[in-house]
C-alpha positions as CSV (number, residue, x, y, z in Angstrom):
1,M,26.9,6.5,4.1
2,Q,27.6,7.7,1.1
3,R,26.6,11.3,0.7
4,I,24.4,11.9,-2.9
5,T,23.2,14.7,-4.5
6,I,19.9,15.0,-5.6
7,S,18.4,18.5,-8.1
8,L,13.9,18.4,-6.7
9,P,11.6,20.4,-8.2
10,D,10.6,23.2,-6.8
11,G,7.5,22.2,-5.8
12,V,8.8,19.0,-4.4
13,A,11.9,20.3,-2.5
14,A,9.3,22.9,-0.4
15,A,7.2,19.4,0.4
16,L,9.5,17.3,1.7
17,T,11.1,20.5,3.7
18,R,7.4,20.9,5.3
19,E,7.3,17.6,6.6
20,A,10.6,17.7,7.8
21,R,9.8,19.8,9.5
22,R,5.8,18.5,10.6
23,R,7.7,15.7,11.7
24,R,10.7,17.1,13.4
25,V,13.4,15.0,11.3
26,S,15.3,16.9,9.1
27,V,15.3,16.6,5.4
28,S,17.8,14.4,5.1
29,E,16.2,11.8,7.9
30,L,12.9,11.9,5.7
31,C,14.7,11.6,2.6
32,R,16.8,8.4,4.2
33,A,13.3,6.7,5.3
34,I,11.1,7.4,2.5
35,I,13.5,5.5,0.1
36,A,14.6,2.4,2.1
37,E,10.9,2.1,2.7
38,R,10.2,2.3,-1.2
39,L,12.8,-0.1,-1.4
40,A,13.3,-2.3,1.7
41,P,13.4,-5.6,-0.7
42,V,9.7,-7.6,0.4
43,D,10.0,-9.7,3.1
44,R,8.3,-13.3,1.5
45,G,8.3,-15.4,4.4
46,R,6.0,-13.4,6.5
47,R,2.9,-12.5,3.8
48,L,2.5,-12.7,0.5
49,P,1.2,-9.0,-0.6
50,F,-2.5,-9.9,-1.8
51,V,-3.7,-11.8,0.9
52,A,-7.0,-10.4,2.6
53,L,-6.9,-7.8,-0.8
54,G,-11.0,-8.9,-1.9
55,R,-11.9,-9.5,2.1
56,S,-15.4,-8.3,2.5
57,G,-15.8,-9.1,5.6
58,F,-17.7,-11.6,6.7
59,T,-16.6,-15.4,7.6
60,S,-19.1,-17.0,6.1
61,T,-19.1,-16.6,2.5
62,A,-16.4,-19.4,1.3
63,R,-19.6,-21.7,2.8
64,D,-22.4,-19.6,1.6
65,I,-20.8,-19.2,-1.9
66,E,-24.0,-21.9,-3.5
67,A,-26.7,-18.7,-2.7
68,I,-24.7,-16.0,-3.1
69,L,-24.4,-17.0,-6.2
70,E,-28.2,-17.9,-7.1
71,A,-29.1,-15.3,-5.5
72,E,-27.0,-13.1,-7.4
73,W,-27.4,-15.3,-10.9
74,A,-31.4,-15.0,-10.5
75,G,-32.0,-13.5,-12.9
76,D,-29.4,-14.3,-16.0
77,R,-30.6,-17.5,-17.1
78,R,-27.0,-17.4,-19.3
79,R,-24.4,-18.7,-16.4
């Protein structure tokens, strides 16, 4: 394992220390976890990051799209 030294603003260092105490881990362990999570490569084989981004919770949207559009656009004849 490689040792790296960084400088943090006092507020960030205090927040990091508080979070490490809350999780009951060392500051080093918390930093490793946060950095690994942020920099970990995306597993593109499992899931696209935008899948279900616009999920409405309704299962009939595709089937009922014409009725939905007609109701939404009823007052706007320019479309």
